[in-house]
C-alpha positions as CSV (number, residue, x, y, z in Angstrom):
1,M,104.6,87.0,86.0
2,D,102.7,83.6,85.8
3,N,105.7,81.3,85.3
4,I,106.8,80.9,88.8
5,G,105.1,77.9,89.4
6,F,103.2,78.7,92.8
7,G,99.6,78.0,91.7
8,L,96.2,79.7,92.4
9,I,96.3,82.3,95.2
10,S,92.7,83.0,97.0
11,V,92.4,86.7,97.9
12,I,89.8,86.8,100.7
13,M,87.8,90.2,101.3
14,A,85.2,90.9,103.5
15,A,83.2,94.1,103.0
16,Y,80.4,96.0,104.7
17,N,79.3,99.4,103.4
18,A,82.6,99.8,101.8
19,E,81.4,101.7,98.7
20,K,84.1,104.4,99.2
21,T,87.4,101.9,99.5
22,V,86.2,98.7,97.9
23,R,87.2,99.5,94.3
24,Q,90.5,100.7,95.1
25,A,91.0,97.4,97.1
26,V,90.1,95.2,94.4
27,L,91.9,97.0,91.9
28,S,95.0,96.7,93.9
29,A,94.4,92.9,94.1
30,L,93.5,92.8,90.1
31,G,96.8,95.0,89.4
32,Q,99.1,92.3,91.0
33,T,102.2,91.5,88.9
34,Y,101.2,87.9,89.8
35,R,98.2,87.3,88.0
36,N,97.1,83.8,88.9
37,L,94.6,84.5,91.7
38,E,91.0,84.8,92.4
39,I,89.3,87.3,94.4
40,L,86.5,86.1,96.8
41,V,84.5,89.3,98.1
42,V,81.9,88.5,100.7
43,D,79.2,91.4,101.1
44,D,78.1,91.2,104.9
45,C,74.6,92.7,103.9
46,S,75.8,96.2,102.8
47,T,73.4,99.0,102.6
48,D,75.4,101.1,100.1
49,S,76.3,100.7,96.8
50,T,79.2,98.2,97.6
51,V,77.6,95.1,96.0
52,D,77.0,96.9,92.7
53,I,80.8,98.5,92.6
54,V,82.1,94.8,93.2
55,K,79.4,93.3,90.3
56,K,80.6,95.9,87.8
57,L,84.5,95.2,88.3
58,A,83.4,91.1,88.3
59,G,81.9,91.7,85.0
60,K,85.2,92.9,83.5
61,D,87.6,90.3,85.3
62,R,86.4,86.6,85.9
63,R,88.8,86.3,88.8
64,I,86.2,88.2,90.9
65,R,83.6,86.1,92.9
66,L,81.0,87.9,95.0
67,F,79.2,86.2,97.7
68,R,76.5,87.8,99.9
69,N,75.5,86.9,103.5
70,R,72.0,86.9,104.2
71,E,72.2,88.5,107.2
72,N,74.9,90.8,108.8
73,K,77.3,88.2,110.3
74,G,80.5,90.1,111.1
75,V,83.8,90.0,109.5
76,S,85.2,86.8,110.9
77,Y,82.0,85.0,109.5
78,A,82.4,86.6,106.3
79,R,86.0,85.8,105.8
80,R,85.2,82.1,107.0
81,H,82.4,82.2,104.0
82,A,85.2,83.2,101.6
83,L,87.7,80.6,103.1
84,E,85.0,77.6,102.4
85,N,84.7,78.8,99.0
86,A,88.4,79.5,98.2
87,A,90.1,77.1,95.3
88,G,93.9,78.2,95.9
89,S,96.1,76.2,98.2
90,W,97.4,79.7,99.5
91,V,95.5,82.5,101.0
92,A,96.0,86.2,101.0
93,I,93.7,88.6,103.1
94,L,92.6,92.0,102.0
95,D,90.3,94.3,103.8
96,S,88.1,96.3,101.8
97,D,89.4,99.9,103.2
98,D,93.4,98.8,102.4
99,A,95.4,98.4,99.1
100,W,98.3,96.6,97.8
101,M,101.6,97.6,95.9
102,P,101.6,95.9,92.5
103,E,104.5,93.7,93.5
104,K,103.3,92.6,96.9
105,L,102.3,88.9,96.1
106,E,105.2,88.2,93.7
107,K,107.8,89.2,96.3
108,Q,106.1,87.1,98.8
109,I,106.0,84.1,97.0
110,R,109.7,84.8,95.9
111,F,110.7,85.0,99.6
112,Q,108.3,82.1,100.7
113,K,110.2,79.8,98.2
114,E,113.5,80.9,99.8
115,Q,112.4,80.5,103.4
116,D,110.0,77.9,102.9
117,A,108.0,79.8,104.9
118,A,104.1,78.9,106.0
119,L,103.2,82.3,106.1
120,V,104.7,85.8,104.8
121,F,103.6,89.1,105.9
122,T,105.1,92.6,104.9
123,G,105.3,96.0,106.4
124,S,103.0,98.5,105.9
125,A,102.6,102.2,104.6
126,F,99.6,104.2,106.0
127,M,97.1,106.4,104.3
128,D,94.2,108.6,106.1
129,A,90.5,108.1,105.6
130,T,90.6,110.2,102.1
131,G,93.5,108.0,100.4
132,R,96.3,110.3,101.4
133,R,99.6,108.6,101.7
134,L,101.4,109.4,105.0
135,K,105.1,109.4,105.4
136,W,105.7,107.0,108.4
137,E,106.1,103.3,107.6
138,L,105.8,100.2,110.0
139,H,109.0,97.9,109.7
140,V,108.6,94.4,110.5
141,P,111.3,91.9,111.5
142,E,112.5,89.1,109.3
143,K,111.2,86.2,111.6
144,L,108.7,86.0,114.4
145,G,108.1,83.6,116.9
146,Y,105.5,83.2,119.4
147,R,107.2,85.2,122.5
148,K,107.7,88.0,120.4
149,L,104.5,88.2,118.7
150,L,102.8,88.1,122.0
151,K,104.4,91.9,122.9
152,Q,103.2,93.2,119.9
153,N,101.3,91.9,116.5
154,L,103.1,93.0,113.7
155,V,101.4,90.8,111.4
156,S,99.1,93.1,109.8
157,N,96.1,90.9,108.4
158,S,96.0,92.4,104.8
159,S,99.7,91.8,104.4
160,V,99.4,88.2,105.0
161,L,100.1,85.1,102.6
162,V,99.6,82.0,104.3
163,K,99.0,78.4,103.6
164,K,95.3,77.8,103.4
165,S,95.5,74.5,105.3
166,L,97.2,76.3,108.3
167,Y,94.8,79.1,108.1
168,E,91.8,76.7,108.2
169,T,93.4,74.8,110.9
170,F,93.7,77.8,113.3
171,Y,90.9,79.9,112.0
172,V,89.1,81.7,114.7
173,R,85.3,83.0,114.3
174,D,85.0,85.1,117.3
175,D,84.1,89.0,116.7
176,R,84.9,89.6,120.5
177,L,88.6,89.4,119.9
178,H,91.4,90.0,117.3
179,E,90.4,87.0,115.4
180,D,93.6,87.7,113.0
181,F,95.8,88.0,116.0
182,A,94.5,85.0,117.6
183,I,95.2,82.7,114.4
184,W,98.9,84.0,114.4
185,L,99.2,83.1,118.2
186,A,97.8,79.9,117.8
187,L,99.8,79.1,114.6
188,T,103.1,80.4,116.4
189,K,102.4,78.5,119.7
190,T,102.9,75.0,117.9
191,G,106.5,76.1,117.0
192,I,105.8,77.6,113.5
193,S,107.7,80.7,112.7
194,V,106.0,83.5,110.5
195,Y,108.5,85.6,108.0
196,G,108.3,89.4,107.3
197,I,109.4,91.2,104.4
198,D,110.4,94.7,105.7
199,E,108.9,96.7,102.7
200,P,105.5,98.9,102.7
201,L,103.8,96.4,100.4
202,L,100.5,97.0,102.0
203,I,98.9,100.1,102.5
204,Y,96.8,100.3,105.4
205,R,94.0,102.9,105.8
206,L,93.4,104.8,109.1
207,G,90.5,106.0,110.6
208,K,88.6,102.3,110.2
209,S,85.0,102.4,110.9
210,S,85.6,98.8,112.2
211,K,85.2,97.5,115.9
212,S,89.1,97.7,116.3
213,G,88.9,101.5,115.6
214,N,87.6,102.2,119.6
215,K,91.1,102.0,121.6
216,L,89.3,101.0,124.4
217,Y,87.3,98.0,123.1
218,A,90.6,97.2,121.0
219,A,92.5,96.8,124.0
220,K,89.6,94.6,125.4
221,M,89.8,92.4,122.2
222,N,93.3,92.1,122.9
223,W,93.0,91.0,126.4
224,N,90.1,88.8,125.2
225,T,92.8,87.4,122.5
226,Y,95.4,86.8,125.1
227,R,93.2,84.6,127.4
228,Y,91.9,82.8,124.3
229,V,95.5,81.4,123.4
230,G,95.3,80.0,127.2
231,L,97.5,83.0,129.0
232,D,96.7,83.3,132.8
233,V,95.6,86.7,134.2
234,F,99.1,87.5,135.2
235,Q,100.5,86.5,131.8
236,A,98.1,88.5,129.9
237,G,98.7,91.4,132.1
238,Y,102.3,91.2,131.5
239,Y,101.7,91.1,127.8
240,M,98.9,94.1,127.9
241,A,101.7,96.3,129.4
242,W,103.8,95.7,126.4
243,Y,100.8,95.9,124.0
244,M,100.0,99.2,125.6
245,V,103.7,100.8,125.5
246,N,104.2,99.4,121.6
247,G,100.9,101.4,121.0
248,I,101.6,104.4,122.5
249,F,105.1,104.4,120.3
250,K,103.2,103.5,117.0
251,Y,100.3,106.1,117.2
252,R,102.7,108.9,118.3
253,H,104.4,108.3,114.8
254,L,101.1,108.3,113.2
255,R,99.9,111.5,114.7
256,E,103.4,113.1,113.5
257,A,102.6,111.9,110.3
258,F,99.0,113.3,110.2
259,R,100.5,116.7,110.7
260,Q,102.8,116.5,107.9
């Protein structure tokens, strides 16, 4: 599927001690039906075999480019490093512990052309830490604006396909907040709508060891994100209430899925 005339897509992947998952993530990008892409993996000073795994994969496919930070800088710095080296006019983000369905990019490209969208995200399926697929799926609306997005971040980072120029303009490098959420809020605050494909084209891995894995810290980061985009204390409190209610419903579904 190379004749759609969309151009090169730069897949950005930050990796830190991801030896158990990075191979699956990279292979899911290489296995896309849309093949005109590059995969920029930035290793953030891993102490395990992450680098060796990526090097072996890169030796078999020239679309993989490996970069290594000289010191551990955090995920937002690592993604920025990849962005600065991206050659495509469109960017797709894929965390090193998530995976894509094979037709993910192709479907986003076709949808983008229909809607002339600047950003297209997708619904999500879920897997546990071992890779076991859960039955519950996260559904997403076809269109999201700033106010709806404030109530719940339905734009999963690893599901996004976005114009590189916009991603660069609104990029946030601050690990004290949900930098991806801050980017989508800043973008939609200008009046740009983002569009969703309600299909589980992303498989999101639960049980992440990242900073957002701790629910209390994640809530603090969400508060910092609201304040970053300019909400006052009362506005941030209002939307934090929405954040908590929507989070309760989401994790209730996920707990039930784990039991099945």
